[in-house]
C-alpha positions in Angstrom: -14.8 -10.8 23.4 -14.1 -14.0 25.3 -10.3 -14.1 25.7 -10.0 -17.7 27.0 -7.7 -19.8 25.1 -9.4 -21.7 22.2 -8.9 -25.6 22.9 -7.3 -26.9 20.0 -9.8 -29.7 19.2 -13.0 -30.0 17.1 -16.3 -29.5 18.7 -19.5 -29.2 16.9 -22.6 -28.1 19.0 -24.9 -27.5 15.7 -25.5 -28.7 12.2 -23.4 -26.4 9.7 -24.2 -23.8 9.0 -25.6 -23.3 12.4 -28.5 -20.7 13.1 -26.6 -17.7 13.4 -24.5 -18.5 10.2 -27.6 -18.6 8.3 -28.8 -15.3 9.7 -25.7 -13.7 8.5 -26.1 -15.4 5.1 -29.3 -13.9 4.8 -28.2 -10.6 5.8 -25.0 -11.2 3.3 -27.6 -11.8 0.2 -28.9 -8.5 0.5 -25.7 -6.6 1.0 -22.7 -8.4 -0.8 -22.2 -8.8 -4.1 -23.1 -12.1 -5.8 -19.9 -12.3 -7.8 -18.2 -12.6 -4.5 -18.7 -16.2 -3.2 -18.0 -18.6 -0.2 -17.4 -22.1 -0.3 -18.4 -22.7 3.2 -21.0 -20.3 4.5 -19.8 -20.6 8.1 -19.2 -17.4 9.7 -15.8 -17.0 11.8 -15.8 -15.3 15.2 -12.7 -16.2 16.3 -9.8 -18.1 15.4 -6.4 -19.6 17.4 -3.4 -21.8 16.4 -5.3 -24.2 13.6 -8.8 -23.8 15.0 -11.6 -21.8 13.8 -14.6 -20.8 16.1 -17.9 -19.8 14.2 -20.6 -17.4 15.4 -22.7 -20.7 16.7 -19.8 -21.8 18.8 -18.7 -24.6 16.7 -14.9 -25.3 16.4 -13.6 -26.3 13.2 -10.2 -27.8 12.2 -8.6 -25.5 9.7 -6.6 -27.2 6.8 -6.9 -24.4 4.5 -5.1 -21.5 6.2 -7.1 -18.8 4.2 -5.5 -20.2 1.1 -1.8 -20.3 2.6 -1.8 -17.4 4.7 -2.0 -18.1 8.2 0.9 -20.4 8.1 1.9 -19.5 11.6 -1.5 -19.9 12.9 -4.5 -17.9 13.8 -4.0 -15.4 16.2 -0.2 -15.9 16.9 0.3 -13.7 20.0 3.7 -12.3 18.7 1.8 -11.2 15.6 -1.2 -9.6 17.6 1.4 -7.9 19.7 3.2 -6.2 17.0 0.3 -5.3 14.8 -1.6 -3.7 18.2 1.7 -1.7 19.1 2.1 -0.3 15.6 -1.3 0.7 15.0 -1.2 2.4 18.2 1.9 4.5 17.1 0.7 5.2 13.6 -1.5 3.4 10.8 -0.8 5.2 7.7 1.7 7.9 6.2 2.5 6.4 2.9 5.7 5.4 2.3 6.3 7.4 -0.9 5.3 10.6 1.5 7.1 10.0 5.2 8.6 6.6 5.1 9.2 4.6 8.0 11.5 1.8 9.2 9.1 -1.2 9.1 9.2 -1.3 5.4 12.6 -1.0 5.3 13.2 -3.9 7.5 10.7 -6.0 5.6 12.7 -5.4 2.5 16.0 -6.2 4.2 14.4 -9.8 5.3 13.1 -10.5 1.9 16.5 -9.7 0.5 18.0 -12.0 2.9 15.6 -14.9 2.3 14.8 -15.1 -0.9 16.9 -17.3 -3.2 20.6 -16.6 -4.3 23.2 -14.7 -2.7 23.3 -11.8 -5.3 22.6 -8.2 -4.1 18.8 -7.5 -4.0 15.9 -4.9 -3.7 12.4 -5.2 -2.7 9.3 -3.0 -3.2 6.1 -3.7 -1.4 2.6 -3.9 -2.5 -0.9 -5.1 -1.2 -1.7 -8.1 -3.0 -0.2 -11.0 -4.8 -1.8 -9.8 -8.0 -0.5 -6.3 -7.5 2.8 -7.8 -7.1 2.6 -9.7 -10.2 1.6 -6.9 -12.3 4.8 -4.9 -10.9 7.1 -7.7 -11.8 5.8 -7.7 -15.4 6.3 -3.8 -15.5 10.0 -4.0 -14.3 10.8 -6.8 -16.7 9.5 -5.0 -19.6 11.2 -1.8 -18.6 14.5 -3.5 -18.1 14.4 -5.5 -21.1 12.6 -3.1 -23.3 10.7 -6.3 -24.8 6.8 -6.8 -24.3 6.0 -10.3 -24.6 5.4 -12.6 -21.1 5.2 -16.2 -21.5 2.9 -18.2 -18.8 2.1 -21.8 -18.7 -0.9 -24.2 -18.9 -3.0 -24.1 -15.5 -1.4 -20.9 -14.1 -3.0 -19.0 -11.8 -1.4 -15.1 -11.3 -4.5 -13.1 -10.0 -7.8 -11.4 -11.0 -6.9 -7.7 -12.1 -7.1 -7.2 -16.0 -3.3 -7.9 -16.6 -3.4 -11.0 -14.1 -6.4 -12.5 -15.6 -4.6 -12.7 -18.9 -2.0 -14.5 -17.2 -4.1 -16.7 -15.3 -5.2 -20.1 -17.6 -8.4 -21.1 -16.5 -11.4 -19.1 -17.8 -14.2 -19.8 -15.3 -14.6 -18.3 -12.8 -11.8 -16.0 -13.4 -11.9 -14.5 -16.9 -15.5 -15.6 -18.1 -16.7 -12.4 -19.9 -14.5 -10.1 -18.4 -12.3 -9.3 -21.4 -10.6 -7.7 -23.5 -7.5 -8.7 -21.9 -4.1 -7.4 -21.9 -1.9 -8.2 -24.9 1.2 -9.7 -25.4 0.7 -12.8 -23.0 1.9 -16.3 -24.7 1.0 -19.4 -23.1 3.0 -22.7 -23.3 2.6 -26.4 -22.0 3.5 -26.7 -18.1 5.1 -29.9 -16.9 2.2 -31.8 -15.5 3.5 -35.1 -14.9 0.3 -37.1 -14.3 -1.1 -35.8 -17.5 1.8 -35.7 -19.6 2.9 -38.6 -21.9 3.9 -41.4 -19.6 7.6 -41.1 -18.9 8.3 -37.5 -20.1 11.1 -36.2 -18.0 11.4 -32.6 -16.8 14.0 -31.8 -19.4 11.8 -33.2 -21.9 8.7 -30.8 -21.1 11.1 -27.9 -20.8 12.2 -28.4 -24.3 8.7 -28.9 -25.7 7.9 -25.4 -23.9 11.0 -23.6 -25.2 10.2 -25.0 -28.7 6.6 -23.3 -28.5 8.3 -20.1 -27.2 10.6 -19.8 -29.9 8.3 -20.7 -32.8 5.4 -18.8 -31.6 7.1 -15.6 -30.2 10.8 -15.5 -30.6 13.1 -15.2 -27.5 14.3 -11.8 -28.5 10.8 -10.6 -27.9 10.3 -12.2 -24.6 10.6 -9.8 -21.4 9.9 -12.5 -18.8 9.0 -15.9 -18.2 6.7 -16.1 -15.5 5.9 -19.5 -13.3 4.8 -21.0 -10.2 7.6 -23.5 -9.2 4.5 -25.4 -7.9 1.2 -24.2 -9.3 -1.7 -23.2 -7.0 -5.1 -22.8 -8.3 -4.1 -24.9 -11.2 -4.0 -28.1 -9.0 -0.8 -28.0 -6.8 1.4 -29.5 -10.1 4.6 -30.0 -9.1 6.8 -30.0 -12.3 8.9 -33.1 -13.2 12.6 -32.6 -11.9 14.9 -30.7 -14.3 11.9 -28.7 -15.6 12.5 -25.3 -13.8 16.3 -25.4 -14.2 16.0 -25.9 -17.7 13.6 -23.0 -18.2 15.8 -20.9 -15.9 18.8 -21.7 -18.2 16.8 -20.8 -21.1 16.1 -17.5 -19.9 19.6 -16.7 -18.9 21.1 -17.6 -22.0 18.3 -15.6 -24.3 18.3 -12.3 -22.0 15.0 -13.0 -20.6 14.1 -12.6 -16.9 13.1 -15.5 -15.1 10.1 -14.4 -12.7 8.8 -16.9 -9.7 5.4 -16.7 -8.5 5.9 -17.9 -5.1 2.8 -16.1 -3.5 1.3 -19.5 -2.4 4.5 -21.6 -2.3 6.8 -19.2 -0.3 7.5 -18.7 3.4 8.2 -22.3 4.5 5.2 -23.9 3.0 6.7 -26.2 0.5 9.4 -27.4 3.3 12.0 -24.9 2.2 11.6 -21.2 2.7 10.7 -21.0 -1.1 9.9 -23.8 -3.6 12.6 -22.6 -6.1 15.1 -24.0 -3.3 14.3 -27.5 -3.8 16.2 -27.4 -7.5 18.3 -24.7 -6.2 16.8 -22.3 -8.9 17.4 -18.8 -8.5 15.0 -16.1 -9.9 16.0 -12.9 -11.4 12.5 -11.8 -9.9 10.1 -13.3 -7.2 6.6 -12.3 -6.0 5.3 -12.9 -2.7 2.1 -12.3 -0.5 -0.1 -14.5 1.4 1.9 -16.2 4.3 4.5 -13.1 4.6 2.3 -11.2 6.9 0.1 -13.9 8.5 -3.3 -12.5 7.4 -2.3 -8.8 6.8 -2.4 -7.7 3.3 1.0 -7.3 2.0 2.9 -8.6 -1.2 6.5 -7.8 -2.8 8.6 -7.9 -5.5 12.1 -8.8 -4.9 14.9 -8.9 -7.4 18.4 -8.7 -8.5 19.7 -5.0 -7.6 20.4 -4.1 -11.1 16.9 -4.9 -12.2 15.0 -3.3 -9.6 17.2 -0.4 -9.5 16.8 0.2 -13.3 13.3 1.4 -12.8 12.9 5.5 -12.4 12.1 7.3 -9.3 8.2 7.1 -8.8 8.0 4.3 -11.2 7.0 1.8 -8.5 4.6 2.2 -5.4 1.2 2.9 -4.1 -0.8 4.7 -1.6 -1.2 1.5 0.9 1.9 -0.7 -0.2 3.9 -1.4 2.5 1.2 -0.4 5.1 2.9 -0.2 8.4 0.6 -2.6 10.2 1.5 -5.2 7.5 4.9 -4.5 7.8 4.8 -5.2 11.5 2.9 -8.5 10.9 5.4 -9.5 8.4 8.5 -9.0 10.8 6.7 -11.2 13.4 5.6 -14.0 11.2 9.1 -14.3 9.7 10.7 -14.1 13.2 7.9 -16.9 14.0 9.0 -19.0 10.8 12.9 -18.8 11.7 12.7 -19.5 15.6 10.0 -22.3 15.2 11.6 -23.6 12.0 8.3 -23.8 10.2 10.0 -25.0 7.2 10.7 -28.5 9.1 7.4 -28.3 10.6 6.0 -28.3 7.0 8.1 -31.2 6.2 6.9 -33.4 8.9 3.2 -32.4 7.9 3.9 -33.4 4.2 5.4 -36.9 5.5 2.2 -37.5 7.5 -0.4 -36.4 5.1 1.8 -38.6 2.1 1.6 -41.7 4.5 -2.2 -41.0 5.1 -3.5 -40.7 2.0 -1.1 -42.6 0.2 -2.5 -45.9 1.8 -5.8 -45.4 0.3 -5.7 -47.7 -2.5 -8.1 -47.2 -5.6 -7.4 -46.1 -9.2 -9.8 -43.3 -8.6 -7.3 -41.5 -6.4 -5.0 -40.5 -9.6 -2.6 -38.6 -8.0 -0.9 -37.6 -4.8 1.3 -34.8 -5.0 2.9 -31.8 -3.4 5.8 -30.8 -1.3 5.8 -30.1 2.4 2.6 -28.8 3.7 0.9 -28.0 0.3 -0.4 -31.3 -0.7 -3.0 -32.6 -2.9 -5.1 -35.5 -4.4 -6.6 -35.7 -7.9 -9.8 -37.5 -8.0 -10.5 -39.2 -11.2 -13.0 -41.8 -12.6 -12.9 -45.6 -12.6 -10.4 -45.4 -15.6 -8.1 -43.7 -13.5 -7.6 -40.6 -15.8 -10.8 -38.7 -16.8 -11.4 -35.8 -14.1 -14.1 -36.2 -11.4 -14.9 -32.6 -10.1 -18.2 -33.9 -8.7 -16.9 -36.2 -6.5 -13.8 -33.9 -5.2 -16.7 -31.5 -4.6 -18.5 -34.1 -2.4 -15.5 -35.0 -0.6 -15.0 -31.4 0.2 -18.3 -30.8 1.2 -18.3 -34.1 3.6 -15.3 -32.6 5.3 -17.2 -29.2 5.5 -20.2 -30.9 7.4 -17.9 -32.7 9.6 -16.2 -29.6 10.9 -12.8 -29.8 8.5 -12.0 -26.8 6.2 -10.6 -28.2 3.2 -10.4 -26.4 -0.4 -10.4 -27.8 -3.7 -8.9 -26.2 -7.1 -7.4 -27.7 -10.4 -8.2 -26.8 -14.1 -10.9 -29.4 -14.2 -12.1 -28.7 -10.4 -11.1 -32.4 -9.4 -8.5 -31.5 -6.6 -8.6 -31.5 -3.2 -6.0 -29.5 -1.7 -4.4 -29.2 1.9 -2.9 -26.3 3.4 -2.8 -26.6 7.1 -1.3 -24.0 9.3 2.4 -24.7 10.1 1.9 -24.7 13.7 -1.0 -27.7 13.6 -0.5 -29.9 16.4 0.3 -33.7 15.3 -3.1 -34.8 16.9 -5.0 -32.2 15.5 -3.8 -32.8 11.9 -4.5 -36.6 12.4 -8.3 -35.8 13.5 -8.5 -33.7 10.4 -7.2 -36.4 8.4 -9.2 -39.1 9.8 -12.4 -37.0 8.6 -10.8 -36.5 4.9 -9.8 -40.1 4.7 -13.3 -41.5 5.7 -14.8 -39.1 3.3 -12.6 -40.2 0.3 -13.3 -43.7 1.2 -16.9 -43.3 1.3 -17.1 -41.5 -2.1 -14.6 -44.0 -3.6 -16.6 -46.7 -2.8 -19.8 -45.3 -3.8 
């Protein structure tokens, strides 16, 4: 493998996808289940910083970070060294059989970094969905209640329980039921689509009224919420919404669980999105950026809650894999030493300035925090979702060598999740391509 540093610049030498990617796609169609799809079938060979190099030698600007995973950049030397050193020492023992320091050190870091100065405990798992499932298990065990409250537009995973927690049917839930019971959905604060002028407190009151009327506070184990919704469209609730929901939980013996799988670890300009309004969850789920590309997830919570579960009630064969723990410790060290929360704020300001300068009623909403930004594309009436236009914008970016993503309950949101280490010039070039694609689409 070529070990020469990858230049942090876009460079296209073939059409996209190129001939080698097309050949791999032909192999894929004969080997990989159709249900596992890829939005941009360009096969990657190497990555460094915010650049991906495909099997045809094209260098692409990555504004997706593998869906908010490689916040510290592709191929971060500290992470590579840490994982290589760990795998050479031992690959696996199962923490539940013979434990090791890496797991303990990651738990210590999570207990230190997550919101609140109370005593905490953590448990490690493999994926975000697994962390969410375990948070629900813990909440039900501690409270003795069964009901779980979630929100419109939410996304929490693809397992049976987390599909029930997730709002959108296609592609996540379609014909995969029956789903887990005792899941109740209430309205989210969605400022662009709520009644004009609705405050966060008013949106919270709307949700709480439904919980009390349809479920009953005494039956609710936990309210589970993404502080900023991810797959649902990067929906940022109105100020005051999260604190009001959290206060209701405290007053009713309900655990407030924050799903920070996509928002956590500096992405929104703070270590966790709950910090923006001073909300302290009882339980918090994390994954994605924590280990910089290695599979690792966690539930962190108040010590008295986490320690309520009986011995061997939590765990799994691969949970807290030694190499993933080494990657997490290296990633967290990079985030701290390079102030990636501050970097996320600068990235967000740049994106806001560039996309905010586009003047069109079809750019319905520009929203997000830090380096978690999105635009909602609508029709000429300024309201109706235009998923086809969003798809064309993303496709135009891909053809120009810029990896962007779409999302949203209506499929009409273009989202940006660049690595937090992206150079200003490279971000600017990627935004040039995106702005050009948007302006061309909106002019059509």
